[in-house]
N, C-alpha and C positions, 0 to 999 in steps of 0.2 A: 504494500500500500504506500502511495505517495500523496502528500498533501502539498498544494501550492497556494501561497497566500500573496496576493497582489496589494500594492499600496502606491500612493502618489498621484492618484487621479484628482480632478477638481475642475473648477470653472476658470477659464482664462479668456482674455481678449484675443482677437485675431492678431497674429504676429508674435504671440507670447510663447513661452516654453514650459514644459513639464518634464519631470523625470519619474518614470514608473519603475518599481522594483518588484521582483517576484522571488520569494524565498521558498525553497523546496525542503521538505523534511520527510522522514520515514525511510523507505528502502531506496535511497538516492544512489546507491552503488550501481543500479541498473540503468540510470538515466544517460542518454546521449544528447541528441539535439534538443534544444529548447527554443522557444519562440513566443511571439505575440500575435494574436489574432484580434479582430474587432468586428463588432456587429452593430450597425446603425439601424434605426427604426425602419421597419419594412424591408430590410435587406438580410441576406444570409451572412454567415460568418466568413470573413476573408483573412488571408494571411497578410500580416503587416511586415514582419521581419522574423528571421530565424538565425540561429548560430549553432555551429557544430561543437562537439566536445573540444576540438582543437582551436576553436575561435574563428572559423571562417563564416562570415555573415552573408545573408541573402535578404534582399529587400523587394517589396512591391514597388512597381514603377511609380505609383502615386506618392511615395514617401522618400524616394531616392534624393539625396542631397539635403534632406531636412531632418531625418531621423537617424539615430545611431544605436545599434544594439551591442551589448557587451555582456560578459559573464565573469564571475569569480567562482571558479570550481571549488576552491577551498571553503567557500561559504555556501555553495550550492545555490547561488543567486544569479539571476539574469536581470539586466537593466535595459530600459528603453528611454533614451534621451530624445525628446521631441521638441524641435525648434520650428520657428516660422509656422506656427499652427494656423490652420484654416478652419472655417465653419464645417467643411466637408469631413474634417477629422473627428467630428463629434460622434462618439460611439461608446459602447461598453467594450472595454479592452480586457481580453482574457490571456492569461499565461498558459502555455502549453509545454509539456515535457514528454519526450518519447522514451519509453522503457524497452529494454531488449528481452527481459525474462519475466513474463512472456511479453511478446510485442504488444504494446498498448500505449495509447495517448492519454495522458492525464491533463485535467483542466482545473484552473483556479476558479474562484467564484466570480471574478470580474471586478473591474474598477472603472467607474464612469469618468469619461473625459468629455467636457462640454466647452466648445469654443464659440463664444458669442460676444457681440458688442453691446 
C-alpha cells in the first residue's frame, strides 16, 4: 500500500506561481515514475508532467517552459513548480506514482489550483 499526500494548491492571479508537493509513504520501495495529472471541470484527467526514478522529466505541451517537475528520492517526494499561471491551468491536481510489484498506479486525493483575476 502507498499513500500520496499533495499540498501547495491555492488561489493565484494570472501570471503568478505555485509550488505543489507530493509526499509518498508506505511501500515506497516499489515506486518508479511519479507525476502530476489534472482534471478541470467537465474534462477528463490529463497528464501534466512526469519524472522517472533517474530524474528524466516529461511535460505536456501546454505547460512546457512554464512548469518544472523534480523529485527527492531520499524523501520520496515529487514537486511541481508552476510559473506564469493561466486561467486554463485551473484544475484539481493529482499526484501519481507507478509501482512495479504489482504494477499499479497510485493516486493522491488532489489539491485545487485556481487561477483567477
